N, C-alpha and C positions, 0 to 999 in steps of 0.2 A: 744941645746939652749942654751942660754945665759941668764943670771938674769941680769935685768935692774928696775933700779930705775929711774922713770922720775918725776923730780918736778916741777908744773907750777903752777906760779906767776904774779899776775896781769897779765893776759891773755897773758904769751909768755911762753917758754920752758925757764927755766933758769938755770937748769942741767940733765944731764941723765946721770948716773952711772949705765955702764954694766960688770961683770964679765962671765968667762966661769969655771965651773968646781967648784963652792962651793955649800956647802951644806946648809939644810936649816937651819941649829940654826944661818950660818954668814949672809944669809939670812934676818932673824927676827934682826941678832942685827945690821946691816949694816940700815933697813930700820928704827930702833927706835930712832940710833944715827943721820941720816938724820932729821926725823922728830921733833926731839929736837935742830937741828941746826934751821932747819926752823920754829921753835916756831909751827907744827901744831899739832892740837891733835889727838888720836885715831881716831876718826870717821873720821875724814879726810882722811883717810889714806887707801887704798882698796889694794888687794891681789889679783891676779888667782886665784881663792882656786882649778882650776882643778887640777887634779894631783900630784902633786910635792907640787903646791903651798899649797895643803891642809894643809901639815906640815908646813910650816911658818905660815899660820893662825892660825892652833892650838899653837904653840909656843907661839905668841904675847899670844893670849887669854888667854892661862895658867896663863901667866907672869902679865896679868892684864889690857894690850895692846889690847882693844876691837877694829878690824879693821874690814873695808867692807870685806867680804867675796861675790868675785863675780863668777860666773861661766858662761863660755860663752856659753855654751850648751844649760842652761837653756831658758825657751821663753822669748822673747821680754816685756818689761813690756807695761803692757794695762790701758786702763781710768781706769778699775777696780781697779789695783795696785794702780792709784795715789787718788783713793779716801781720804785720809787723807793726802794730801800733798798740798802745795798752787800752788796757779794758776801757776805761774813760771814755778813749780817742772813739771807740768800736762802739759805743750805746749811740743808736739810731742808726747805723747804717742801714743800707734797707735797697733793694730793686723796687722798691716799692713808687719810685719818682722817676718824671718823664726825662729830665736832666736835671744838672746842674743850681740853675738859675730855680727849681722848682724845689729843690733840696732845702737850701740855702731859706730862702722865703719863709719854708715851714716851720724847718729850723727858729729860726726869729721869733718865727709867732708863738712857738713852742715856750722859747725864753722870756717873751714881756706875760703869757697867760699861766706862767711860772712864777711872776715878781720876780725872776732871777734876773734885769736889767732896767735900767732907772734912768732919769735924764733925757727922756721921749719927748721933744718940743712936739709943737702942735700942728708944724710943717711935717715931719717924719712921722709923725701917727696919720697922718693925710694921706701921705704918700704909700704905708704901708697896710691903711684899711684898703682903699682903691684896686689892689690886687685879689682877682679872684681867684679860689681852687675849682674844681672837677677833678672828672676822673676818664682818661683814656678807654679804648676797647678794650683794653691789659689788664682793666683796672689801677692802674698807677695814677697818681695824684699829680694832676699839672696846673700848672699856672696861667691864667690866661697871658695872650701874648703882649709884651711890653707896647705894642701899637694901639692896643684895648686901654691900657691904665694912661698912656698917656695922651688918649682924646677922654678921657674920662678927667683926668688932673688939669687937663689944656696946656701939660708941660713933661721933663721929661723926670720917671721918679729916682734923679740921681742920688738925691740924700738919703731915699730906703737901700738902694743899690749899694751904695758907699755903708752902710748898717750892718746891710747882712754879711759884706764881707768881713767887718767888724769882728760880727761875733763868729763866724767861721774861723779867724784865728784865734779869740779866747778859746773855742774849743779846742782848737791843735794843744792847749800847753794846761797847764793847771796854774798857770799865773795868768793874770785877767790885762793888764795892759796893749794895747795893740791900735793899732794906726793902718788905714785903708784907702784906697782912691776908687773913687767909680769914675 
């Protein structure tokens, strides 16, 4: 897998930085450097905290740069989770998704379908389209396992993961600038 930092500003993907084989120290430094360049505060930066990303989160937190840690395998947000959020943030929260990853990808699909996001290049588009949905026995939306997507693409959908995190961040605020690492 690669490390991807995705910047979304004013509803457009404005930069994607991809590096293969970089350690967590490099990633934490590059995220902070990119956040500074785009004048993004730490709370607008999200890291895929699953696996190796946990080390990135830890380094940033230990340095006082407290980013949003996102676990793709965690439960999807529910109406109860939204109790202290604004009406805008509550919109779309439901128990109808199997996990956070599914919810993030579904919401990204909705945003693209509504024309709310631009700047999606062909590589990112192919990664997004490789994800298939179905329903589990409880009739919740379920995203195909990442291993299936990797087989279909011949690689990991790292750009798509960073992108859905970027849109998650934009949704948490009325302002659009956002930086993500997957």
